[in-house]
Backbone as CSV, one residue per row, in Angstrom:
resi,resn,N_x,N_y,N_z,CA_x,CA_y,CA_z,C_x,C_y,C_z
1,MET,43.069,-88.080,105.642,43.375,-87.294,106.823,42.076,-86.772,107.423
2,ASP,41.941,-86.870,108.738,40.743,-86.375,109.402,40.994,-84.975,109.968
3,LYS,40.053,-84.456,110.724,40.153,-83.098,111.262,41.347,-82.899,112.193
4,LEU,41.812,-83.953,112.825,42.922,-83.846,113.764,44.283,-83.900,113.079
5,GLY,44.319,-84.224,111.814,45.589,-84.320,111.104,46.070,-85.758,111.050
6,PRO,47.252,-85.962,110.488,47.762,-87.324,110.362,48.070,-87.933,111.731
7,ARG,47.928,-89.217,111.832,48.224,-89.914,113.088,49.706,-90.249,113.146
8,MET,50.265,-90.086,114.329,51.675,-90.388,114.538,51.790,-91.501,115.554
9,GLY,52.707,-92.409,115.320,52.979,-93.458,116.290,54.029,-92.986,117.280
10,VAL,53.989,-93.539,118.478,54.971,-93.214,119.503,56.071,-94.275,119.464
11,ARG,57.292,-93.819,119.290,58.448,-94.712,119.234,59.010,-94.966,120.631
12,ALA,58.968,-93.938,121.486,59.502,-94.069,122.849,58.783,-93.105,123.773
13,ALA,58.730,-93.464,125.046,58.168,-92.601,126.088,59.071,-92.697,127.309
14,VAL,59.596,-91.555,127.737,60.527,-91.514,128.868,59.903,-90.669,129.976
15,PRO,59.723,-91.252,131.174,59.136,-90.482,132.273,60.074,-89.347,132.692
16,ARG,59.464,-88.225,133.036,60.201,-87.056,133.520,59.660,-86.677,134.887
17,GLN,59.974,-85.489,135.345,59.532,-84.999,136.649,58.007,-84.918,136.721
18,GLY,57.445,-85.320,137.850,56.000,-85.218,138.059,55.229,-86.087,137.087
19,PHE,54.309,-85.489,136.363,53.457,-86.214,135.424,53.895,-86.005,133.974
20,LYS,55.082,-85.464,133.777,55.562,-85.191,132.424,56.239,-86.416,131.821
21,VAL,56.031,-86.587,130.515,56.619,-87.696,129.769,57.214,-87.126,128.483
22,LEU,58.436,-87.540,128.155,59.060,-87.140,126.899,58.733,-88.208,125.859
23,PHE,57.978,-87.835,124.838,57.590,-88.744,123.773,58.473,-88.523,122.552
24,THR,58.869,-89.619,121.904,59.526,-89.559,120.603,58.579,-90.225,119.621
25,PHE,58.229,-89.497,118.556,57.256,-89.970,117.584,57.935,-90.596,116.371
26,ASP,57.151,-91.252,115.531,57.672,-91.933,114.342,58.512,-91.049,113.440
27,ASN,58.210,-89.755,113.406,58.948,-88.834,112.545,60.160,-88.223,113.252
28,SER,60.556,-88.805,114.406,61.714,-88.401,115.223,61.514,-87.103,115.997
29,VAL,60.336,-86.508,115.941,60.041,-85.318,116.734,59.890,-85.747,118.191
30,GLN,60.462,-84.955,119.103,60.315,-85.207,120.528,59.472,-84.099,121.136
31,ARG,58.621,-84.482,122.090,57.766,-83.501,122.753,57.512,-83.949,124.179
32,GLU,57.708,-83.033,125.120,57.407,-83.313,126.512,55.968,-82.894,126.775
33,ILE,55.183,-83.832,127.294,53.755,-83.584,127.524,53.440,-83.841,128.994
34,ASP,52.737,-82.905,129.605,52.287,-83.051,130.988,50.954,-83.796,130.973
35,LEU,50.928,-84.998,131.522,49.724,-85.832,131.498,48.781,-85.572,132.677
36,GLU,49.189,-84.748,133.623,48.400,-84.513,134.828,46.960,-84.091,134.539
37,PRO,46.706,-83.201,133.581,45.315,-82.799,133.337,44.415,-83.932,132.829
38,TYR,45.000,-85.019,132.359,44.222,-86.113,131.775,43.982,-87.268,132.743
39,LEU,44.564,-87.215,133.925,44.463,-88.323,134.881,43.372,-88.034,135.904
40,HIS,42.128,-88.220,135.488,40.983,-87.948,136.357,40.253,-89.238,136.700
41,GLY,39.631,-89.259,137.836,38.812,-90.397,138.237,39.542,-91.307,139.192
42,PRO,38.782,-92.165,139.871,39.350,-93.025,140.914,40.379,-94.034,140.400
43,ILE,40.281,-94.431,139.142,41.233,-95.411,138.638,42.662,-94.855,138.605
44,PHE,42.797,-93.530,138.497,44.119,-92.908,138.425,44.652,-92.435,139.775
45,GLU,43.860,-92.530,140.836,44.292,-92.021,142.140,45.602,-92.652,142.626
46,PRO,45.790,-93.977,142.549,47.087,-94.532,142.986,48.266,-93.956,142.190
47,LEU,48.072,-93.762,140.912,49.116,-93.186,140.074,49.376,-91.728,140.440
48,ARG,48.322,-90.975,140.679,48.466,-89.557,141.039,49.189,-89.408,142.377
49,ARG,48.970,-90.337,143.307,49.649,-90.269,144.593,51.106,-90.697,144.481
50,ALA,51.401,-91.684,143.660,52.757,-92.260,143.581,53.727,-91.457,142.719
51,LEU,53.280,-90.981,141.570,54.194,-90.337,140.622,54.959,-89.137,141.156
52,PRO,54.339,-88.215,141.859,55.106,-87.049,142.310,56.257,-87.417,143.265
53,GLN,56.178,-88.567,143.895,57.207,-88.967,144.850,58.287,-89.831,144.205
54,MET,58.090,-90.249,142.978,59.065,-91.113,142.288,60.141,-90.259,141.633
55,SER,61.318,-90.836,141.510,62.374,-90.153,140.767,62.830,-91.080,139.655
56,PHE,63.167,-90.500,138.525,63.553,-91.276,137.350,64.943,-90.905,136.917
């Protein structure tokens, strides 16, 4: 185990409102994570413009 703790695999990812995604991990824990703070730089600009207008 390293400083970050054990690694978990992602079993499923379901898009939610805005930049939020509901993740289900290998141990069946679910967590909604807002990815907006991590989407920086020109490569993410099309995604940043499109996602807020999409509905799931």
